[in-house]
C-alpha positions in Angstrom: -0.1 -0.3 0.0 2.8 2.2 0.7 4.3 2.1 -2.8 0.9 2.4 -4.3 0.6 6.0 -2.3 4.4 7.2 -3.4 3.9 6.4 -6.8 0.6 8.2 -7.3 0.7 10.8 -4.3 1.3 13.6 -7.2 -1.7 12.5 -9.1 -5.4 14.2 -8.5 -7.4 11.8 -7.4 -9.7 12.0 -10.7 -6.6 10.6 -12.4 -5.4 8.2 -10.3 -4.8 4.9 -11.7 -4.9 1.2 -10.5 -1.8 -1.3 -11.4 -4.2 -2.6 -14.7 -3.9 0.8 -15.8 -8.0 1.8 -15.7 -8.7 5.1 -14.9 -10.9 6.0 -11.7 -12.5 9.1 -11.2 -12.6 10.1 -7.4 -15.2 12.0 -5.8 -14.4 15.2 -6.7 -14.7 14.9 -10.4 -17.8 12.7 -10.0 -19.5 15.6 -7.6 -18.6 18.1 -10.5 -20.2 15.9 -13.1 -23.3 15.6 -11.2 -23.9 19.1 -10.2 -22.8 19.9 -14.1 -25.7 17.5 -14.9 -28.0 19.3 -12.2 -27.1 22.7 -13.6 -28.1 22.1 -17.5 -31.0 20.7 -16.6 -32.0 23.5 -14.2 -31.2 25.9 -17.2 -34.0 24.2 -19.2 -36.3 26.3 -16.8 -34.5 29.2 -17.7 -34.9 29.8 -13.5 -34.6 33.9 -14.1 -38.0 33.8 -15.5 -39.3 31.3 -13.8 -38.4 33.2 -10.3 -40.4 36.4 -12.2 -43.4 33.6 -12.8 -43.3 32.3 -9.3 -43.3 35.8 -7.4 -45.6 37.5 -9.1 -48.3 34.5 -9.2 -47.5 34.5 -4.9 -48.1 38.1 -4.5 -51.2 37.8 -6.6 -52.7 35.0 -4.0 -51.5 37.1 -0.9 -53.2 40.4 -2.2 -56.3 38.0 -2.7 -56.6 37.1 1.1 -57.1 36.0 3.7 -54.1 33.4 2.0 -54.6 30.0 2.9 -50.9 28.4 3.1 -51.4 25.3 2.0 -53.3 26.5 -1.1 -51.1 29.0 -2.2 -48.4 26.4 -1.9 -50.4 24.3 -4.5 -50.6 27.3 -7.0 -47.2 28.3 -6.9 -46.1 24.4 -7.3 -48.4 23.6 -10.4 -47.9 27.0 -11.8 -44.1 25.9 -11.6 -44.8 22.8 -13.2 -46.9 23.9 -16.1 -44.5 27.4 -16.6 -41.7 25.0 -16.8 -42.8 22.7 -19.6 -43.5 25.5 -21.5 -40.3 27.2 -21.0 -38.4 23.8 -22.1 -40.6 23.4 -24.8 -39.8 27.2 -26.1 -36.1 25.8 -26.2 -36.6 23.0 -27.7 -38.8 24.8 -30.8 -35.7 27.5 -31.0 -32.8 25.5 -30.5 -31.8 26.3 -34.1 -31.9 30.1 -32.8 -30.3 29.7 -30.0 -27.2 28.0 -31.2 -26.7 31.2 -33.7 -26.8 33.8 -31.0 -23.8 34.3 -28.7 -26.1 34.9 -25.5 -27.9 31.3 -25.8 -25.7 28.9 -27.6 -24.7 27.8 -24.2 -27.9 26.6 -23.2 -28.5 23.0 -22.7 -30.1 22.1 -26.0 -27.6 23.9 -28.6 -24.9 23.0 -26.5 -25.7 19.3 -26.3 -26.0 18.7 -22.4 -29.1 17.8 -22.5 -30.7 15.6 -25.2 -34.1 17.0 -27.2 -35.6 13.6 -26.0 -34.6 14.3 -22.2 -35.9 18.1 -22.8 -39.5 16.0 -24.1 -39.3 13.9 -21.4 -38.7 16.2 -18.4 -41.5 18.8 -20.6 -43.9 16.0 -20.1 -43.4 14.7 -16.8 -43.8 18.8 -15.7 -47.1 19.6 -17.3 -48.5 16.2 -15.8 -47.4 17.0 -12.7 -49.0 20.5 -13.2 -52.1 19.5 -14.4 -52.4 16.7 -11.5 -51.8 19.3 -8.8 -54.4 21.5 -10.4 -56.8 19.0 -10.5 -56.2 17.1 -7.2 -56.6 20.5 -5.7 -60.0 21.3 -7.2 -58.3 24.8 -9.0 -60.2 24.2 -12.2 -59.8 28.0 -13.0 -56.5 28.5 -12.2 -55.7 25.1 -14.6 -57.4 26.7 -17.4 -55.3 29.8 -17.0 -52.2 28.6 -16.7 -52.7 26.3 -20.1 -53.8 29.5 -21.7 -50.8 30.9 -20.9 -48.5 28.2 -22.2 -50.4 27.9 -25.3 -49.8 31.3 -26.2 -46.2 31.3 -25.4 -45.7 28.1 -27.0 -47.9 27.9 -29.7 -48.3 31.5 -30.9 -45.7 33.5 -29.8 -42.8 31.5 -30.3 -44.1 30.9 -33.8 -44.4 34.7 -34.2 -40.9 35.2 -33.4 -39.9 34.4 -37.0 -42.5 36.5 -38.5 -43.7 39.7 -37.0 -42.8 42.0 -34.2 -46.3 42.1 -33.2 -44.6 38.6 -31.1 -43.9 41.1 -28.2 -47.7 41.7 -27.8 -48.6 37.8 -27.5 -46.1 37.2 -25.2 -46.7 40.2 -23.3 -50.7 38.5 -22.7 -49.0 35.6 -22.0 -46.4 37.0 -19.4 -48.9 38.6 -17.9 -51.5 35.2 -16.8 -49.5 34.7 -13.3 -51.4 37.2 -11.4 -54.3 35.7 -12.6 -53.5 32.4 -11.7 -52.3 33.6 -8.6 -55.7 35.0 -7.9 -57.7 32.4 -9.3 -56.0 30.0 -7.3 -56.5 31.9 -4.4 -60.2 32.4 -4.6 -61.3 30.5 -7.3 -62.8 33.5 -9.1 -61.4 36.7 -10.8 -62.0 40.0 -9.1 -61.3 43.3 -10.4 -57.9 44.2 -8.7 -57.0 40.7 -10.0 -57.3 42.3 -13.9 -55.4 45.6 -12.5 -52.7 43.2 -11.5 -53.0 41.6 -15.4 -52.6 45.0 -16.6 -49.8 45.9 -14.8 -47.8 43.4 -16.0 -48.9 43.2 -19.1 -47.7 47.0 -20.0 -44.7 46.4 -17.9 -43.1 43.7 -20.0 -42.5 46.5 -22.9 -40.0 48.6 -22.0 -38.4 45.5 -20.1 -38.3 43.7 -23.0 -37.8 46.4 -25.3 -34.5 47.0 -23.5 -33.1 43.3 -23.9 -34.3 43.6 -27.3 -32.2 46.7 -28.3 -29.1 45.5 -26.3 -29.3 41.8 -28.5 -30.4 43.8 -31.5 -27.9 42.1 -33.8 -27.9 39.1 -32.1 -31.6 38.8 -33.1 -30.8 40.3 -36.8 -28.2 37.4 -37.1 -31.2 34.9 -35.7 -33.3 35.9 -38.6 -36.1 36.5 -35.4 -38.7 39.8 -36.4 -38.0 41.7 -33.2 -39.2 45.7 -33.3 -35.4 46.4 -32.8 -34.1 44.9 -35.9 -35.9 47.1 -38.2 -35.5 50.2 -36.2 -31.8 50.6 -36.5 -31.9 54.5 -34.4 -34.0 53.6 -32.0 -36.7 55.8 -32.2 -39.9 53.8 -32.5 -38.3 51.3 -30.0 -38.2 54.1 -27.5 -41.6 55.7 -28.6 -43.4 52.4 -28.0 -41.5 51.9 -24.9 -42.5 54.9 -23.4 -46.3 54.4 -24.6 -46.6 51.4 -22.6 -44.7 52.6 -19.7 -47.1 55.6 -19.4 -50.3 53.7 -18.0 -48.3 52.6 -15.4 -48.6 55.0 -12.8 -52.2 55.1 -12.8 -53.0 51.1 -12.7 -50.5 51.2 -9.9 -52.6 53.6 -8.1 -56.0 51.4 -8.8 -54.1 48.3 -7.9 -54.8 48.3 -4.3 -58.0 48.3 -2.4 -59.0 51.7 0.3 -57.7 51.0 3.8 -54.9 53.0 6.0 -52.2 52.3 4.1 -53.4 53.4 0.6 -52.2 57.1 0.7 -48.9 56.1 1.7 -48.8 53.2 -1.0 -50.1 55.6 -3.8 -47.4 58.0 -2.8 -44.5 55.9 -3.1 -46.3 54.0 -5.9 -45.9 57.5 -7.6 -42.4 58.3 -6.9 -41.5 54.7 -8.2 -43.4 54.9 -11.2 -41.9 58.2 -12.3 -38.1 57.0 -11.5 -39.0 54.4 -14.1 -41.0 56.6 -16.5 -37.9 59.0 -16.2 -35.2 55.8 -17.3 -38.1 55.6 -20.5 -38.2 58.8 -21.5 -34.2 59.0 -21.8 -33.9 55.9 -23.6 -36.9 57.1 -26.3 -34.9 60.7 -26.3 -31.2 58.8 -26.3 -31.6 55.3 -27.4 -28.0 53.7 -26.9 -26.9 51.1 -25.0 -26.4 52.6 -21.8 -29.8 54.1 -21.4 -31.2 50.8 -22.4 -29.3 49.5 -19.7 -30.3 51.7 -17.8 -34.2 51.1 -18.3 -33.7 47.4 -18.1 -32.1 47.8 -14.6 -34.9 50.2 -13.5 -37.5 47.3 -14.9 -35.8 44.6 -13.1 -36.2 46.6 -9.8 -39.4 48.5 -10.3 -42.0 45.0 -10.3 -40.8 43.3 -7.0 -40.9 46.6 -5.1 -44.0 47.7 -6.8 -45.7 44.0 -5.6 -43.7 44.7 -2.0 -45.7 47.9 -1.6 -49.0 46.4 -3.0 -48.8 43.5 -0.3 -47.6 46.0 2.9 -50.9 48.2 1.8 -53.0 45.4 1.7 -52.1 44.0 5.1 
């Protein structure tokens, strides 16, 4: 044993060999492989997009008080499964496009880390799990809304990206469904405030996505995707539309909270938050550039969770 240790002591665990010459992978290499495999499958779910869906869904369920913890957990879990399945199918359909763009070519499917067959398997399992959770908990309306959102995202938005810039409009409808799903899961019905939350999320998506589309406009052009920025070299039309969709957010945010002792404070803070977001949008419209687009993107990422938190504080 001492001889074996002496001869192999300078080698890493992953490259140590027994006397027959075969390579033995040590525990460190094995863990790395497992972590890499797990990370690749996690990336199939587009974690940042899925996290936004779940946060909005959960916040909406909490706003539809009284919130029942078990029901809220089931709604969130089922939504995660259905939305995750939709995100995987989207990547399956766009794997050729993802392979062309620098920012997406390292995704699991174009990089070969996950096979198409396995991706379909995960999508089917997640969709079945989500539908089952909704049905077992009796959340039929939430199930219908989830399936509608997935259908719009997979069957309408994804193909339209290769055809017309109007794809963003359809994608915004699908992306604005989580508040309705969360509310339906909590109450079984859709009240006016749920539709106001839908409208807030719908309009918020345009300045958010237009900023992304501007920053990656050359990538979209190379991939043959028909985004608004591809046919807008100076950015004027993109900035103008971003501003047009941002303007309704301030009055909508005022209406999205029921009356109560915190309403006045909420509206003041919502006004300041909305004006800050609007200011970044005006800057992007007035001076379209990568700098102003990044500023708008950062503002949009901050705006929505802060607004939802303010709504929750005002409601409770």
